[in-house]
C-alpha angles and dihedrals in degrees: 000000000000123000096266112036107134094352102113095138095049091046094051092044093050099034094242119165131202106260110228120211129181125216105207132016107230132119099294091044089060090053093053092046092055090048096053092045087054090046091052086056100043119089090224094059108016094099092051114050135029125194102237119158149354129202128197135164087251114062092200091053091047092049092049090049092049089048094050094054101029098248109166093222141039132184132196093209135040091233091063089057091047089053094056110101093196093067111102103170131025123200108205110214102169130110119297093254092063102044099091096047094048095043091052091047090050094051093046086056092052100259126132114229139219105190123202118233133296085054091211139341094261143358096263088057093047092047089054090050092050091049090054089050090053094045096048095037088231129141116260117174136163115246098222095139097201089071092062102039124108090242089072090058092049093053091044090052095049092049094049092049088065091238092141096028118227116356110241104165138021121190127184138169138181131178139165129169100246105145093125093071120091092210086062102044104031113093089202089063089046091253129177138095098278101064094040111037098000092070090068098060092044091049090047087055095044093049090062101035098035118183099343115154110264115222097190141334126219117195143158137179148195116242114225121219089260093052105256130108113280093179133003140182126203131184117193119199114197124204092245091061100258124126139212122199121195129181127177135175145180097191099053137045111239133202089246091218124159119197130190114194122196130175092259103040140319146245126235117201116190111214110010086197089070111352115235103177140012118202125189116207129182128225091277090056093250118148106245103175141349117215118213119225118229117253112259137194094230103321094253091085093085096060093043090051093046092052093044091051090046090055091052091050092048095242125152094210142028120248090228093057109019119185094256090057094051090048091050091056094041090052093046090052090050091054091053092051089048090055092049093045093236114153120171115231094250091055131082124213090233094055090054 
């Protein structure tokens, strides 16, 4: 157990902050490091989180990273980070194929974890991680930032107000040209569009539809030269007659739009990867209202703050992304890959 789990009163009395560490030093690690440094300087968050340490397989790279962002400690191995009793929260920023193993190792070492999406390579791995969280009593949450952003609450509020009536259809797409990155193209790293960008359209749909019973799922994909999905399309048919439609790609740039259609109007959300605008239209396609999105530091601060607050409250999950929601998405992605016949090298068909 880390120093601060369930110790909000003590932390507030002594001015103790959640020490934030990063496992991995790639692109997304830099984004989170920048975020935590900004949070430490922002009155809204400065009492909550402290940039503390980074670990990479290369000690010089870790040291350069720590110096760049002002982290107090750097480690040339992941084990050194696990051995540091002052680490409260570890952000796991490595390829998908390593997430489960590293999250479990962190929790067994008494560290809470914020795991970059995709949470794991498959549902079996995700289940093992969740079980470790429950067994250790430590926080484990998925770092899919759109789940924590204020835009989600705005969308939820519009829908619950009845402004578009009953939701019947949700569509979402996301695509970036990212074929030059090994983590995207290498099957051994659980590459492909689905686990990297495809999680966003699926989560956008899930945030609206929730745990509705699914009647059937229709999906297809384009195999890349390396053997992973370069593009994919999925239609989810729910038992109540509603439909979700998700498209993702790593070979094309999409318009990133999410649309929520009701029987009395619809919402159009620009950029489901970090919603920039939400427009409400009536049934005659007239714009009724545009909803402003609050200013943000980087957009990642919401997931970090939620994780830190959950640690202080002694929780094993964040309300914005509870374990059951992560598992629902992981199981859905598994079902898509089964239909495609896509199995990563480290998986066996019997284990999935």
